[in-house]
Phi, psi and omega in degrees: 000130178261130178250124181245130177265116184293162180298137178085355180283124183269058177203139179277164176301319180298318181294321179294311183298326183274353180290147180299323180301307185290319180298319179294319180296319180295324180297331182278353182264159176297136183295340180265006183296138179230137179167190181240131177246120179253127177271113180272324180215139171238113181272109182250119181287139180292333185292320183233000179062021178263155176281121181250351176202144176230130176258116190241150165243123184243123178243106180282139181301127179090350179256121184283354185248103176290152178241149179237137180200176184239133168261132181220152177298160178294155183229169174238149176228120192241112172289117188250119184248129178249121186213152172251013182094348179243301176268150174229130179233142179260134180260124178244162175231142176256132180219140178287130180244108184302329184299331179243005178053046182201161174279143177236130176268128185204181172290166166301137182202161177172174183280151175272119182284156182301129180085000183263143176279166177300311181293325178296319178294319180297317180295317180298315182294321179299314182292321180291312190278339176261342183072041186280134179296147180297334182288341181271119181264157176208159179258155179233141172215149179277136177284334170202154187285320181278147174285156179252156177256124184279315184208073188294349176287339184235335186212144183269007186308125177252126185243129175268129180264124180231167174234128175252128180244115180260114182254123180223170176281169187299320181296316181288329177301312180300321180294316181293321179299322178292318181294327185273006177277097180074023180288134179269128181222194178109167179268104186298322182293345176260008180071022183265116178237117183238160174225128185267158172204163179230156174216143174304146186303326182289344180250000187293314181298314180298323180298313180291319179299330183277355181291150177301328180228078183296135182274124186294318182295323178294317177298319180294316180293326176295319180291330180274329191256353181250000000 
């Protein structure tokens, strides 16, 4: 297999080959596979300097049609429930998505950092994207054990679906619901700007279905977790 680093890519061949993303992809291929793999983009996070996404063009020997796709680290998608034991409200976040030039309302979600567990990533994302105080505890459970594939024709991203349940007393519930109405959150140094909102659990599915761009993972987690 020949590996070509495209112009402008800020990663060496050695760095690409040694990345967990590329190594995992190679393990899934036939050991006798022959062809050329061109790295068009290497997305390196500033926080840990690791490669978290690779945009590839793959030309298999003897096949006249090259294919293009993205390798990306695994992610978590967290259905977040806020409850006092009587009422249940779902917390959503709105984020601008350049690929469709529009805001998308969805669950809390994000990438699993190298060395991080699925549950560790889910807890970090819930606290970051909702702006949850450290004093507020919550439980986590997986909605299913296997990760799901969102769009395997274009990207290998595997997403773990989880449910976070934040239990508070009635007084604090009312306070949090008020705070989460249009609250701006996200990691600013990563250019992440989010806005939170809540809906009663009985209206949550209808709310996402009514969005101009309904998020599939959010709909799936709502059907599994409510």
